[in-house]
C-alpha positions as CSV (number, residue, x, y, z in Angstrom):
1,M,0.0,0.0,0.0
2,T,1.5,3.3,-1.0
3,L,2.2,6.1,1.5
4,V,2.4,9.7,0.2
5,A,3.2,12.9,2.1
6,D,2.7,16.3,0.6
7,G,4.0,19.5,2.1
8,L,4.2,18.5,5.8
9,V,4.8,21.3,8.2
10,V,5.1,20.7,12.0
11,T,6.1,23.5,14.4
12,R,6.5,23.2,18.2
13,G,7.6,25.8,20.6
14,G,8.5,28.2,17.9
15,A,10.7,25.6,16.1
16,R,9.9,24.2,12.7
17,L,10.4,20.4,13.1
18,L,9.2,19.6,9.6
19,D,9.5,22.2,6.8
20,G,7.5,21.3,3.8
21,V,8.3,17.6,3.6
22,S,7.0,15.7,0.6
23,L,7.7,12.1,-0.3
24,S,6.2,9.1,-2.1
25,L,6.7,5.6,-0.8
26,G,5.7,2.5,-2.9
27,A,3.6,-0.4,-1.8
28,A,6.7,-2.4,-1.1
29,G,10.3,-1.8,-0.3
30,S,12.7,-1.1,2.6
31,V,13.4,2.5,3.3
32,A,15.8,3.9,5.9
33,I,15.4,7.4,7.3
34,V,18.7,8.9,8.6
35,G,19.9,12.3,9.7
36,P,21.6,14.2,12.5
37,N,20.0,14.4,16.0
38,G,17.1,16.8,16.0
39,A,16.7,16.7,12.2
40,G,13.0,15.7,12.4
41,K,13.2,12.0,11.8
42,S,10.9,10.8,14.7
43,T,8.5,13.6,14.0
44,L,8.1,12.6,10.4
45,L,7.5,9.0,11.4
46,R,4.8,10.0,13.9
47,V,3.1,12.1,11.3
48,L,3.2,9.3,8.7
49,A,1.7,7.0,11.4
50,G,-1.1,9.4,12.1
51,L,0.0,9.9,15.7
52,E,0.7,13.6,15.2
53,R,-1.1,16.0,13.0
54,P,0.9,18.5,10.9
55,Q,0.0,22.2,10.9
56,S,-0.3,21.9,7.1
57,G,0.2,19.2,4.5
58,T,-1.4,15.8,4.0
59,V,-0.6,12.1,4.2
60,R,-2.4,9.6,2.0
61,V,-2.4,5.8,2.4
62,G,-3.3,4.3,-0.9
63,D,-6.1,6.6,-2.2
64,R,-7.3,7.6,1.3
65,D,-6.5,10.6,3.5
66,L,-4.8,9.2,6.6
67,A,-6.6,11.8,8.8
68,R,-10.0,10.4,7.8
69,L,-9.2,6.7,8.4
70,P,-11.1,5.1,11.3
71,H,-8.8,4.1,14.1
72,A,-9.4,0.4,13.5
73,T,-8.6,0.7,9.9
74,R,-5.4,2.6,10.7
75,A,-4.3,0.0,13.2
76,R,-4.7,-2.8,10.5
77,T,-3.0,-0.7,7.9
78,I,0.0,0.9,9.6
79,G,2.1,-0.7,12.3
80,F,4.1,1.7,14.4
81,L,7.1,0.8,16.5
82,P,8.0,3.7,18.8
83,Q,11.5,4.5,20.1
84,H,10.1,4.6,23.7
85,F,7.2,2.7,25.0
86,E,5.8,2.0,28.5
87,P,2.5,0.0,28.9
88,H,-0.1,1.0,31.4
89,W,0.0,-2.4,33.0
90,D,2.8,-4.8,33.6
91,L,1.7,-7.3,31.0
92,S,3.5,-10.5,30.1
93,V,5.3,-11.0,26.7
94,A,2.5,-13.3,25.5
95,E,-0.2,-10.8,26.5
96,L,1.6,-7.9,24.7
97,V,2.1,-9.9,21.5
98,R,-1.5,-11.1,21.6
99,L,-2.7,-7.5,22.3
100,G,-0.9,-6.4,19.2
101,A,-2.6,-9.1,17.1
102,E,-6.0,-8.1,18.5
103,R,-5.5,-4.4,17.7
104,G,-4.8,-5.4,14.1
105,G,-7.8,-7.8,13.9
106,R,-5.6,-10.8,13.5
107,L,-7.0,-13.3,16.0
108,G,-8.9,-15.3,13.5
109,A,-7.9,-18.7,12.0
110,G,-4.2,-19.1,11.8
111,A,-3.5,-16.3,14.3
112,V,-1.8,-18.6,16.8
113,D,0.5,-19.9,14.2
114,T,1.4,-16.4,13.1
115,I,2.2,-15.4,16.7
116,D,4.2,-18.5,17.3
117,A,6.2,-17.9,14.1
118,V,6.9,-14.3,15.0
119,T,8.0,-15.0,18.5
120,A,10.3,-17.8,17.3
121,T,11.9,-15.6,14.7
122,L,12.7,-13.0,17.3
123,E,13.8,-15.6,19.9
124,L,11.0,-14.8,22.3
125,G,9.6,-18.4,22.7
126,G,10.9,-18.8,26.2
127,L,9.8,-15.4,27.5
128,G,6.1,-15.8,27.1
129,R,5.3,-15.5,30.9
130,R,7.9,-12.8,31.7
131,R,6.5,-9.5,32.7
132,W,7.4,-6.3,30.9
133,S,9.1,-4.9,34.1
134,T,11.6,-7.8,34.1
135,L,12.8,-7.5,30.5
136,S,16.0,-5.9,29.4
137,G,16.0,-3.0,26.9
138,G,16.9,-5.4,24.1
139,E,14.1,-7.9,25.0
140,R,11.6,-5.1,25.2
141,A,12.5,-3.9,21.7
142,R,12.1,-7.4,20.3
143,V,8.7,-7.8,22.1
144,L,7.4,-4.6,20.6
145,L,8.5,-5.7,17.1
146,A,6.8,-9.0,17.6
147,A,3.6,-7.3,18.6
148,V,3.7,-5.3,15.3
149,L,4.7,-8.1,13.1
150,A,1.9,-10.3,14.5
151,V,-0.5,-7.9,12.7
152,D,1.6,-8.0,9.5
153,P,0.4,-4.6,8.4
154,P,0.9,-3.3,4.8
155,V,2.9,-0.4,6.2
156,L,5.4,-0.7,9.0
157,L,7.1,2.3,10.5
158,A,9.8,1.8,13.1
159,D,11.8,4.4,15.0
160,E,15.3,3.2,15.8
161,P,14.1,-0.4,16.6
162,A,17.7,-1.7,17.0
163,A,19.1,1.0,19.2
164,S,19.1,-1.0,22.4
165,L,20.0,-4.3,21.0
166,D,23.3,-6.2,21.0
167,I,25.1,-6.7,17.7
168,R,23.6,-10.1,16.8
169,H,20.0,-9.1,17.6
170,R,20.5,-5.7,15.9
171,L,21.3,-7.5,12.7
172,D,18.4,-10.0,13.2
173,V,15.9,-7.2,13.6
174,I,17.2,-5.1,10.7
175,E,17.2,-8.1,8.4
176,T,13.7,-9.0,9.5
177,L,12.4,-5.5,8.7
178,T,14.2,-5.3,5.4
179,R,13.0,-8.8,4.2
180,R,9.5,-7.5,4.6
181,G,10.3,-5.0,1.8
182,A,9.9,-7.8,-0.8
183,A,6.2,-7.7,-0.3
184,R,5.3,-4.8,2.0
185,L,6.5,-1.4,2.9
186,S,9.0,-1.0,5.8
187,V,10.2,2.5,6.8
188,V,12.8,2.6,9.5
189,V,14.6,5.4,11.3
190,V,18.2,4.2,11.5
191,H,20.9,5.6,13.7
192,D,23.7,3.5,12.2
193,L,24.6,4.6,8.7
194,D,26.4,1.4,7.9
195,L,23.2,-0.6,8.6
196,A,21.2,1.8,6.5
197,F,23.4,1.6,3.5
198,R,24.1,-2.1,3.8
199,F,20.6,-3.5,4.2
200,F,18.0,-0.9,2.9
201,E,17.1,-0.3,-0.7
202,R,16.4,3.4,-0.4
203,V,17.8,6.0,2.0
204,I,16.2,9.3,2.8
205,V,18.3,11.9,4.6
206,I,16.5,14.4,6.8
207,D,18.3,17.7,7.8
208,R,16.7,20.5,9.7
209,G,13.2,19.4,8.9
210,R,13.7,19.0,5.2
211,I,14.6,16.1,2.9
212,A,18.2,16.8,2.0
213,L,18.8,13.6,0.0
214,D,16.7,10.7,-1.3
215,A,18.0,8.0,-3.5
216,P,18.7,4.2,-3.8
217,A,21.3,3.3,-1.1
218,H,23.9,2.1,-3.6
219,A,23.8,5.5,-5.4
220,L,23.6,7.7,-2.3
221,I,26.6,6.3,-0.4
222,D,29.1,8.1,-2.7
223,D,27.3,11.4,-2.6
224,R,29.5,14.0,-0.9
225,R,26.5,16.0,0.2
226,L,26.1,13.3,2.9
227,D,29.3,14.5,4.5
228,S,27.9,18.1,4.6
229,V,24.7,17.0,6.3
230,F,26.5,15.2,9.1
231,G,29.3,17.7,9.4
232,V,32.1,15.2,8.9
233,R,34.2,13.7,6.2
234,F,33.4,10.1,5.4
235,E,35.9,7.7,4.1
236,R,34.3,5.1,1.8
237,L,35.9,1.8,2.5
238,Q,35.2,-1.3,0.3
239,T,34.6,-4.5,2.3
240,P,33.3,-8.0,1.2
241,D,29.9,-6.9,2.7
242,G,29.8,-3.7,0.7
243,P,30.9,-0.1,1.3
244,L,31.7,1.0,4.8
245,L,31.6,4.6,6.1
246,R,34.3,5.8,8.4
247,A,33.8,9.3,9.8
248,T,36.6,11.8,10.4
249,R,36.4,15.5,11.3
250,S,35.5,17.7,8.4
251,G,38.0,20.3,7.2
């Protein structure tokens, strides 16, 4: 399902967090959103998810205005994985994943198999009875992803889902999200530029509330404007796994 933003403007406390952002995302594909701290990445994701309304501009999902979608339809259509989350109750892992499936209307035939498959993929099978309060940051991140994947929405938006994970689980989560791109749309805010350019098909660079760069990852990695956005000089190193960026001080 396509996701199209047109002229998004968000201001808060006198600061313009999004400044006329327009973009078009296809019905499938893996897209990384990167940029310096405070560039507007998380704000953009929240607007695309319908969790924050812009002062001006529109978001369309397929041929429908996101702002006019009923909440139940939005929950089935767009999965959102926040950077920070704290449930109102100290639920168990199994309850949280089941709750995610319920919000997306996925508790019909085959739902148990779907939940089991998702929890197995994210190595949560032995944590079903554990309470949220007892989980590590990395375990919480994987539980939240499982709750979203149990719905299998056409559009998945994730805000730095791998930030609190160890290296192995970070790779597992990123690979899980990018594999979805073969059939569905995955849009992920990524802090690690090497992960963004190694795994994602398309990279969008946000700077001071605007889209500075937007291109296929393989084409963008050599663009020297990337250095300017981040205020560093990148060395492009060739490795067996692809190009690697190593930052040094600019100038």
